[in-house]
C-alpha positions as CSV (number, residue, x, y, z in Angstrom):
1,M,17.7,-0.7,48.4
2,I,16.5,2.8,48.0
3,E,16.8,4.8,51.3
4,S,13.9,7.4,50.6
5,D,11.6,4.5,50.3
6,P,12.2,2.8,54.1
7,E,9.1,0.6,53.7
8,L,10.4,-1.4,50.6
9,S,14.0,-2.0,51.9
10,S,12.3,-4.7,54.8
11,T,12.8,-7.9,54.2
12,T,9.4,-8.9,53.3
13,A,8.9,-5.8,50.9
14,I,5.6,-5.1,52.1
15,P,5.3,-3.3,55.4
16,E,3.3,-4.2,58.1
17,P,0.3,-2.3,58.8
18,P,0.6,0.5,61.6
19,T,-0.7,-1.2,64.9
20,D,-3.4,1.6,65.7
21,A,-4.6,1.2,61.9
22,T,-8.1,0.7,62.1
23,P,-9.9,0.0,58.7
24,S,-13.7,0.6,58.0
25,P,-16.1,-2.0,58.3
26,L,-16.7,-2.0,54.6
27,A,-12.9,-2.8,54.0
28,A,-12.4,-5.4,56.4
29,R,-15.7,-7.3,55.2
30,L,-14.8,-7.3,51.8
31,P,-14.1,-10.7,50.0
32,P,-11.1,-12.0,48.4
33,T,-12.6,-11.7,44.8
34,I,-13.3,-8.0,45.6
35,L,-9.8,-7.8,46.7
36,S,-8.0,-9.0,44.3
37,Q,-10.0,-6.9,41.8
38,V,-8.7,-3.6,43.7
39,F,-5.4,-4.8,44.0
40,E,-5.1,-5.7,40.6
41,L,-6.4,-2.2,39.2
42,L,-3.8,-0.4,41.7
43,H,-1.0,-2.5,40.7
44,D,-1.5,-1.9,37.4
45,D,-2.2,1.8,37.8
46,C,1.0,2.1,39.4
47,E,2.9,-0.3,36.7
48,R,1.7,2.0,34.2
49,D,3.2,4.9,36.1
50,G,6.4,3.3,36.8
51,S,5.3,3.7,40.8
52,L,5.7,0.9,43.5
53,E,2.7,2.6,45.7
54,W,0.4,-0.3,45.4
55,L,3.0,-2.2,48.2
56,Q,2.4,0.4,50.4
57,A,-1.7,0.9,49.6
58,S,-2.3,-2.5,49.6
59,S,-0.5,-2.9,53.3
60,H,-1.8,0.3,55.3
61,V,-5.4,-0.5,55.6
62,C,-5.6,-3.9,57.8
63,Q,-3.6,-6.9,58.7
64,H,-6.5,-8.8,56.1
65,W,-5.7,-6.7,53.3
66,R,-2.2,-7.7,53.6
67,A,-2.4,-10.9,54.2
68,H,-4.2,-11.5,51.1
69,A,-1.9,-9.1,49.1
70,L,1.1,-11.5,50.1
71,G,-1.2,-14.5,49.1
72,H,-2.1,-13.0,45.8
73,Q,0.2,-14.5,42.9
74,S,-0.4,-12.4,40.5
75,L,0.6,-9.2,41.9
76,W,4.2,-10.2,42.3
77,T,4.9,-11.6,38.7
78,S,5.8,-8.6,37.0
79,L,9.7,-7.9,37.3
80,N,11.0,-4.8,35.8
81,P,13.8,-2.6,36.6
82,M,12.0,-0.7,39.1
83,I,11.7,-3.8,40.9
84,L,14.9,-5.3,40.3
85,S,17.1,-2.5,40.7
86,R,15.7,-2.1,44.5
87,G,16.8,-5.7,45.4
88,L,13.1,-7.3,45.5
89,V,13.5,-10.2,43.1
90,D,13.8,-12.4,45.6
91,D,10.5,-11.7,47.2
92,F,8.8,-11.3,44.2
93,L,9.7,-14.6,42.8
94,E,8.8,-16.1,46.3
95,R,5.6,-14.8,46.5
96,S,4.7,-15.2,42.8
97,E,5.2,-19.3,43.6
98,D,5.2,-21.0,40.1
99,A,2.7,-18.4,38.7
100,P,3.9,-17.1,35.1
101,L,6.2,-14.5,34.5
102,E,6.3,-11.2,32.9
103,V,9.9,-9.9,32.3
104,D,9.7,-6.2,31.0
105,V,13.4,-4.4,30.4
106,H,13.0,-0.3,29.7
107,A,15.1,2.4,30.5
108,L,15.8,3.2,34.1
109,P,17.5,6.4,35.2
110,N,20.5,6.2,37.8
111,G,19.9,2.5,38.0
112,N,22.5,0.4,39.6
113,D,23.7,-1.6,36.2
114,R,25.6,-4.5,38.2
115,E,22.3,-5.2,40.2
116,L,20.1,-5.1,37.0
117,R,22.6,-7.6,35.3
118,Q,22.6,-9.9,38.1
119,A,19.0,-10.0,38.9
120,Y,18.0,-10.4,34.8
121,R,20.5,-13.3,34.7
122,R,19.1,-14.9,37.9
123,V,15.3,-14.5,36.6
124,L,16.6,-16.4,33.1
125,T,18.9,-18.9,34.3
126,R,16.7,-20.2,37.1
127,E,13.2,-19.1,36.1
128,L,13.1,-19.0,32.3
129,H,10.8,-22.3,32.6
130,R,8.2,-19.7,34.2
131,V,8.6,-17.0,32.0
132,R,5.8,-15.7,29.8
133,T,6.8,-12.6,28.3
134,L,10.5,-11.1,27.7
135,M,9.8,-7.7,26.1
136,Y,12.2,-4.8,25.8
137,A,10.2,-1.3,25.3
138,H,9.6,0.4,22.1
139,T,11.7,3.3,23.1
140,D,14.1,5.7,21.3
141,A,16.5,5.4,24.1
142,E,17.5,1.5,23.8
143,R,21.0,2.6,24.6
144,Q,20.3,3.2,27.7
145,F,18.8,-0.8,28.2
146,V,20.8,-2.2,30.7
147,P,21.4,-5.3,30.1
148,A,21.3,-4.9,26.3
149,A,19.4,-7.5,24.2
150,E,22.0,-9.3,23.2
151,E,23.4,-10.0,26.6
152,L,20.0,-11.7,27.4
153,A,19.9,-13.5,24.3
154,L,22.6,-15.2,25.4
155,L,20.5,-16.5,28.4
156,L,18.2,-18.1,26.6
157,K,19.4,-22.0,26.6
158,E,16.9,-23.5,28.6
159,P,13.3,-24.8,27.7
160,A,10.6,-22.0,28.1
161,P,7.3,-24.1,27.9
162,L,5.3,-21.1,28.8
163,L,7.0,-18.4,27.0
164,H,4.4,-16.5,24.6
165,T,6.1,-12.8,24.1
166,L,10.1,-12.2,23.3
167,R,10.8,-8.9,22.1
168,L,15.0,-8.0,21.5
169,P,16.2,-5.2,20.0
170,A,19.9,-5.4,19.4
171,L,22.5,-2.8,19.6
172,K,25.6,-3.9,17.8
173,R,25.8,-4.3,14.2
174,S,25.1,-8.4,13.1
175,R,28.4,-9.1,12.1
176,L,29.1,-9.2,15.9
177,L,25.9,-11.2,17.1
178,F,26.8,-14.6,15.4
179,R,27.2,-16.2,18.8
180,E,23.6,-14.4,19.9
181,A,22.0,-15.7,16.5
182,G,23.0,-19.4,16.9
183,V,21.5,-19.5,20.6
184,L,18.6,-17.8,19.6
185,L,18.6,-20.5,16.6
186,N,18.6,-23.2,18.9
187,F,16.0,-21.7,21.6
188,L,13.4,-20.9,19.0
189,T,14.0,-24.5,17.7
190,N,13.6,-26.6,20.9
191,H,12.7,-24.7,23.3
192,A,9.9,-22.3,23.0
193,P,6.9,-24.3,21.7
194,A,4.3,-21.9,23.0
195,L,5.8,-18.7,21.2
196,Q,3.6,-16.6,19.5
197,R,5.1,-13.4,19.3
198,L,8.6,-12.6,18.4
199,E,10.1,-9.5,17.6
200,L,13.9,-9.8,16.9
201,T,15.4,-6.6,15.7
202,R,19.3,-6.1,14.2
203,F,20.4,-9.5,14.6
204,P,21.6,-11.6,12.0
205,P,19.6,-13.3,9.3
206,S,20.7,-16.8,10.8
207,C,18.7,-16.4,13.9
208,F,15.3,-17.5,12.5
209,P,14.5,-20.8,12.1
210,W,12.6,-21.3,8.6
211,G,13.3,-24.8,8.6
212,S,11.2,-25.3,12.0
213,P,9.2,-21.9,13.1
214,P,7.1,-22.1,16.4
215,P,3.7,-23.6,15.2
216,A,1.8,-21.5,17.2
217,I,3.6,-18.2,16.3
218,R,1.0,-15.1,15.6
219,T,3.1,-12.3,15.1
220,L,6.6,-12.3,13.3
221,V,9.0,-9.1,13.3
222,L,12.3,-9.4,12.1
223,C,13.8,-6.5,11.2
224,I,17.6,-7.7,10.2
225,D,20.8,-6.1,9.8
226,N,21.8,-7.8,6.6
227,P,24.8,-6.0,5.4
228,I,24.1,-7.4,1.6
229,E,20.4,-7.1,0.8
230,G,19.2,-10.6,-0.8
231,V,22.0,-12.8,0.2
232,L,21.3,-15.3,3.0
233,S,21.7,-18.5,4.5
234,V,18.3,-19.3,3.3
235,S,16.5,-19.7,0.1
236,F,13.3,-17.8,-1.1
237,T,11.7,-21.3,-1.4
238,Q,12.6,-22.0,2.2
239,V,11.1,-18.8,3.4
240,L,8.0,-19.7,1.6
241,D,7.9,-23.1,3.2
242,G,8.9,-21.3,6.6
243,L,5.6,-19.0,6.2
244,R,3.3,-22.0,4.9
245,A,4.4,-23.7,8.6
246,M,3.0,-20.6,10.4
247,P,-0.7,-21.3,9.6
248,N,-1.7,-19.0,12.6
249,L,0.3,-15.5,11.5
250,R,-1.8,-12.4,12.3
251,T,1.3,-9.9,12.0
252,L,4.2,-10.3,9.7
253,S,6.7,-7.7,9.1
254,L,10.2,-8.4,7.3
255,S,13.0,-6.4,6.8
256,G,16.2,-6.8,5.0
257,M,14.7,-10.6,5.5
258,V,14.0,-12.1,2.1
259,P,16.5,-13.5,0.2
260,R,16.6,-13.3,-3.8
261,R,15.0,-16.1,-5.6
262,T,16.6,-17.9,-7.8
263,V,15.9,-20.3,-10.7
264,D,15.9,-22.7,-8.9
265,D,12.7,-21.5,-6.5
266,N,9.4,-22.7,-7.4
267,A,8.1,-19.3,-9.3
268,Q,4.3,-21.0,-9.3
269,V,3.8,-21.0,-5.4
270,T,1.2,-19.7,-3.3
271,V,1.3,-19.5,0.5
272,N,-2.6,-19.3,2.1
273,L,-2.3,-17.0,5.2
274,P,-6.1,-16.4,5.9
275,H,-5.4,-14.9,9.1
276,L,-3.0,-12.6,8.4
277,Q,-4.3,-9.1,8.7
278,K,-0.9,-6.9,8.7
279,L,1.9,-7.4,6.4
280,R,4.8,-5.1,6.2
281,L,8.0,-5.5,3.7
282,T,10.7,-3.6,3.7
283,G,14.0,-3.7,1.5
284,S,16.0,-3.7,-1.9
285,G,15.2,-5.9,-4.4
286,E,12.3,-7.1,-6.6
287,Q,12.2,-10.3,-3.9
288,Y,10.0,-8.1,-1.5
289,A,7.2,-7.7,-4.5
290,Q,7.6,-11.4,-5.5
291,L,7.0,-12.2,-1.9
292,W,3.9,-10.4,-1.8
293,C,2.8,-11.9,-4.7
294,A,3.0,-15.3,-3.6
295,L,0.9,-14.3,0.0
296,K,-2.8,-14.8,-0.1
297,L,-4.1,-13.1,2.9
298,H,-6.9,-12.1,4.9
299,P,-9.5,-10.4,2.9
300,E,-9.9,-7.2,5.0
301,C,-5.6,-6.8,6.0
302,A,-3.4,-3.7,6.4
303,A,-0.3,-3.8,3.7
304,Q,3.0,-1.5,4.0
305,I,5.5,-2.6,1.2
306,E,8.4,-0.4,0.8
307,I,10.7,-1.4,-1.7
308,I,13.5,0.7,-1.7
309,H,16.8,2.0,-3.2
310,S,16.2,-1.1,-6.2
311,A,18.5,-0.7,-9.2
312,D,15.4,-1.1,-11.4
313,F,11.4,-1.0,-11.0
314,P,10.3,-4.3,-9.8
315,E,8.7,-5.5,-12.8
316,I,6.0,-7.9,-11.0
317,L,4.6,-5.1,-8.5
318,P,1.8,-4.1,-10.9
319,N,0.8,-7.6,-10.8
320,A,1.5,-8.2,-7.1
321,L,-0.9,-4.9,-6.8
322,K,-3.8,-6.4,-8.9
323,K,-3.5,-10.2,-7.0
324,H,-3.7,-8.1,-3.9
325,F,-6.5,-5.9,-4.7
326,I,-8.8,-8.7,-6.3
327,E,-8.3,-11.0,-3.1
328,C,-9.0,-8.1,-0.8
329,D,-12.2,-6.2,0.3
330,I,-11.8,-2.8,-1.1
331,S,-15.2,-1.8,-0.6
332,S,-14.1,1.0,2.1
333,F,-11.2,2.0,0.1
334,Q,-12.7,6.1,-0.2
335,E,-9.4,8.2,0.2
336,L,-5.8,8.1,-1.6
337,H,-3.1,10.0,-0.7
338,V,-0.1,10.8,-3.3
339,K,3.0,11.2,-1.4
340,R,5.0,11.1,-4.6
341,N,4.8,10.4,-8.5
342,A,7.7,10.8,-9.8
343,S,10.2,9.2,-12.9
344,N,12.2,7.5,-9.7
345,G,9.4,6.0,-7.5
346,V,5.5,6.4,-6.4
347,V,4.3,6.7,-3.2
348,Y,0.8,6.3,-1.9
349,D,-2.1,5.5,1.0
350,L,-5.4,4.0,0.0
351,Y,-7.6,3.9,2.9
352,P,-10.9,4.3,4.5
353,L,-12.2,7.8,4.3
354,S,-10.4,9.9,7.0
355,R,-8.4,6.8,8.5
356,P,-4.9,7.3,7.3
357,P,-2.2,4.6,8.6
358,N,-0.3,5.5,11.7
359,E,3.0,5.6,10.2
360,Y,5.0,5.9,13.3
361,A,3.1,2.9,14.4
362,S,5.6,-0.2,15.5
363,P,5.4,-3.0,13.3
364,S,3.6,-5.2,15.9
365,H,1.0,-2.7,16.7
366,P,-2.6,-4.1,16.9
367,Y,-4.7,-4.1,13.5
368,T,-7.2,-1.6,13.7
369,H,-8.2,-1.1,9.9
370,P,-7.4,-1.8,6.2
371,Y,-5.4,0.0,4.2
372,L,-2.5,-0.2,1.7
373,S,1.0,1.8,2.0
374,L,3.2,1.7,-1.1
375,F,6.6,3.0,-1.1
376,V,8.8,1.8,-4.0
377,S,11.7,3.9,-5.9
378,W,14.6,2.8,-8.4
379,E,17.9,4.6,-9.1
380,N,18.2,3.3,-13.0
381,K,16.6,5.9,-15.2
382,M,13.5,4.1,-17.8
383,K,13.1,4.7,-21.4
384,T,9.5,5.8,-20.7
385,P,9.6,7.7,-17.2
386,H,6.0,7.6,-16.9
387,A,5.2,4.0,-17.4
388,P,5.8,2.5,-13.9
389,A,3.2,5.2,-12.2
390,V,1.0,4.1,-15.0
391,Q,1.2,0.6,-14.3
392,I,0.6,1.1,-10.8
393,F,-2.3,3.4,-10.9
394,D,-4.0,1.3,-13.6
395,V,-4.3,-1.7,-11.4
396,T,-5.1,0.5,-8.2
397,P,-8.8,0.6,-7.5
398,L,-9.8,4.2,-7.7
399,R,-13.6,4.2,-8.6
400,N,-14.8,4.5,-4.7
401,V,-12.4,7.3,-4.1
402,K,-13.9,10.2,-2.8
403,R,-10.7,12.4,-1.3
404,I,-7.6,12.6,-3.0
405,T,-4.5,14.4,-1.7
406,I,-1.4,15.0,-4.0
407,E,2.1,16.0,-2.7
408,A,3.8,18.1,-5.6
409,V,7.3,16.4,-6.9
410,D,10.7,17.7,-7.5
411,A,9.7,18.8,-11.0
412,A,9.1,22.0,-12.6
413,R,5.4,20.9,-13.4
414,T,3.1,18.2,-13.2
415,D,3.6,15.7,-16.1
416,P,0.4,14.7,-17.7
417,E,1.3,11.3,-19.3
418,R,2.2,10.1,-15.4
419,M,-1.4,11.7,-14.5
420,A,-3.4,10.9,-17.5
421,R,-4.6,7.3,-15.8
422,L,-5.0,8.9,-12.1
423,D,-7.3,11.5,-14.0
424,Q,-9.4,9.2,-15.6
425,R,-10.2,6.8,-12.8
426,V,-11.3,9.1,-10.4
427,G,-14.6,10.0,-11.2
428,A,-16.1,10.0,-7.7
429,V,-13.8,12.4,-5.6
430,E,-15.3,15.1,-4.2
431,D,-12.5,16.7,-2.3
432,L,-9.2,17.3,-3.7
433,V,-6.1,18.6,-2.0
434,L,-2.9,20.1,-3.4
435,V,0.1,20.2,-1.4
436,A,3.4,22.5,-1.9
437,Y,2.6,23.4,-5.6
438,R,4.6,25.7,-7.5
439,P,2.6,28.1,-9.9
440,S,3.7,26.0,-13.1
441,Q,2.8,22.9,-11.2
442,L,-0.7,24.0,-9.8
443,S,-1.0,25.4,-13.4
444,S,-0.7,21.7,-15.1
445,M,-3.1,20.0,-12.3
446,F,-6.1,22.9,-13.0
447,L,-5.8,22.3,-16.7
448,L,-6.1,18.6,-16.2
449,L,-9.1,19.2,-14.2
450,G,-10.4,20.9,-17.3
451,R,-9.1,18.3,-19.8
452,S,-7.1,21.2,-21.5
453,L,-4.2,18.5,-21.4
454,L,-5.6,15.4,-22.9
455,S,-7.3,14.6,-26.1
456,T,-8.6,11.0,-24.8
457,P,-12.2,10.9,-22.9
458,S,-12.5,9.0,-19.8
459,E,-13.3,5.7,-19.7
460,E,-16.9,6.8,-18.6
461,G,-17.2,8.8,-22.2
462,D,-17.5,11.9,-19.6
463,D,-14.9,14.8,-20.9
464,V,-15.1,16.6,-17.4
465,C,-12.3,15.1,-15.1
466,M,-13.7,14.8,-11.5
467,P,-17.5,15.6,-12.4
468,H,-18.6,15.1,-8.8
469,L,-15.8,17.8,-7.6
470,R,-17.0,19.9,-4.5
471,T,-13.8,21.2,-2.9
472,I,-10.3,22.2,-3.6
473,T,-7.6,23.0,-0.9
474,L,-4.5,24.3,-1.8
475,K,-1.9,23.2,1.2
476,Q,1.6,25.4,1.3
477,C,1.3,26.4,-2.5
478,H,2.8,29.2,-4.2
479,F,-0.8,30.4,-5.7
480,D,0.4,33.6,-8.2
481,R,-1.5,35.9,-10.1
482,E,0.3,35.3,-13.4
483,V,0.1,31.6,-13.9
484,A,-2.0,29.5,-11.4
485,G,-4.5,31.8,-11.0
486,P,-5.2,32.2,-14.8
487,A,-5.3,28.4,-14.7
488,L,-7.7,28.0,-12.3
489,R,-10.2,30.4,-13.9
490,Y,-10.0,29.0,-17.0
491,T,-10.5,25.8,-15.5
492,L,-13.4,26.7,-13.7
493,E,-15.0,28.3,-16.5
494,R,-14.6,25.1,-18.9
495,R,-16.4,23.0,-15.9
496,A,-19.1,25.3,-16.3
497,Q,-19.8,25.4,-19.8
498,E,-19.9,21.5,-19.4
499,C,-22.8,22.3,-16.8
500,V,-20.4,20.8,-13.9
501,P,-21.7,22.0,-10.4
502,K,-19.6,24.7,-9.3
503,L,-17.2,24.1,-6.3
504,D,-18.7,24.3,-2.6
505,S,-15.2,25.7,-1.5
506,L,-11.8,26.9,-2.4
507,S,-9.4,26.8,0.2
508,F,-5.7,28.4,0.9
509,V,-3.8,26.8,4.1
510,G,-0.3,28.1,4.8
511,C,0.0,29.4,1.4
512,G,1.0,32.8,2.6
513,L,-1.6,34.6,0.2
514,E,-1.0,38.6,0.1
515,M,-3.0,41.2,2.0
516,G,-6.2,41.8,0.0
517,R,-5.8,38.6,-2.6
518,V,-9.0,36.7,-1.1
519,D,-10.9,39.7,-1.6
520,E,-9.9,39.8,-5.3
521,L,-10.5,36.1,-6.0
522,E,-14.3,37.0,-4.3
523,V,-14.8,39.3,-7.2
524,E,-13.2,36.9,-10.0
525,L,-14.4,33.3,-8.6
526,V,-17.3,34.0,-6.0
527,E,-19.2,37.0,-7.3
528,S,-19.0,35.6,-11.1
529,G,-20.5,32.4,-10.1
530,L,-17.6,29.9,-10.3
531,V,-17.0,29.2,-6.7
532,K,-19.4,29.5,-3.7
533,R,-17.2,30.5,-1.0
534,I,-13.0,31.1,-0.6
535,L,-11.7,30.2,2.7
536,S,-8.1,31.0,4.0
537,D,-6.3,30.9,7.1
538,D,-4.8,34.8,7.5
539,E,-1.6,36.0,9.6
540,A,-3.5,35.7,12.6
541,G,-4.1,31.8,12.5
542,R,-7.8,32.2,12.0
543,T,-9.8,31.3,8.8
544,S,-12.0,34.1,7.0
545,A,-14.7,32.8,4.5
546,V,-16.1,34.6,1.7
547,T,-19.5,33.4,0.4
548,S,-21.6,34.4,-2.0
């Protein structure tokens, strides 16, 4: 018990109101339905703040309020470390009667580890049939969790017919958790028929029953600690069959959980998941692209594909991309962010204008909008280094893209062969943002805009790259006088000769321009009629504008 909270140390866990408490006439007359809503709102607010003040507030008004609070089951169904560490588990279990329980685990500084473990053990051994959710919080401080997820996993041995959500992030490496994986496998196969949301992290691959998955599942997140990528106890075909047995999936995230495809696996199979709106595949090897190619998703899906540290470029990836874009609604994709375009990797995001993917969101974060986030890297050099990028951008729908951001790669210049196909297919672009470019790289990009590095006309028969371009923004770029400056002026002059409208703005963000450089650009570009205005953030963090 906590001595500083005397009201919470009583055997009833909810104090008697003061004998002289006189409620207002309105409070005394509130009907049960209104009181229930008041208590629930107060309970939810306090729970978000990690407080138990709702216990006192609901009992200090009058006997009528206290009696109603004691009899309101849903107020007593949430079990968390703060409640369990104060010895209130018996009171909450008694007053919740047979209502479904919400069991949460999160970090509790200065908590009594022994008392917490005993309380959670009691709930999961005696009341598992009532548990609706068993969740660990999303936090970086997982090592503060008491008990650890692997401890609770061993307690899941009885039927849990009401269990809706199970989230367990293990801490040990998977090779130490085979007993826990066996318990989870049996539990998911036989005891959790109503499970809709499952998140397992760092357990062995054998923890999930691909042969008989929970049929009602809607969210499946498996981030597996697999020491040998692609070597699993199940086959590629068995994973496909398991996914086919979960037609209600809305969210699917597999990391380290996709086995390599063998000659015995059916290569011409399609898994139709019409409700799947969030897909995340992360791992090493071509099997992740093969799995993506086999899935048919919701037309407005958010897909995040990360194929990392592969020996070779996944040859099936362009086909998977093409199939994805054919089957999905891409009409809203108007912004492209190329984060990497190198000889050993391509990284980009394609999404609705000004709505980039939230890269920090958890895999089970609710669906917000469609997008594609692609990260692919390989180690072995290719005979034609730019071929993978060309293949990828050839099948990426770019005709509707209005804004494009391109980050520099670690190279001396922008390789025109790698940018050629991209340059030819972004005719609708109005805003171009270049990030962290050196002078030689800026020169190459500017000359591409003037089509000085390419002799082949664009698909529309127009010799001008990005004819609708209105703004260029340089972020953290080295814009020098000797290389980048002359290349930009040459490009703008050439575009003017082709009767392309002049830029609305040329912006510098974090470029560290020398004192007086903006004035020079005003004379060179604005007064000459090549650009309408120059924007630059100065040393004071303000924005200065020079306008014609």
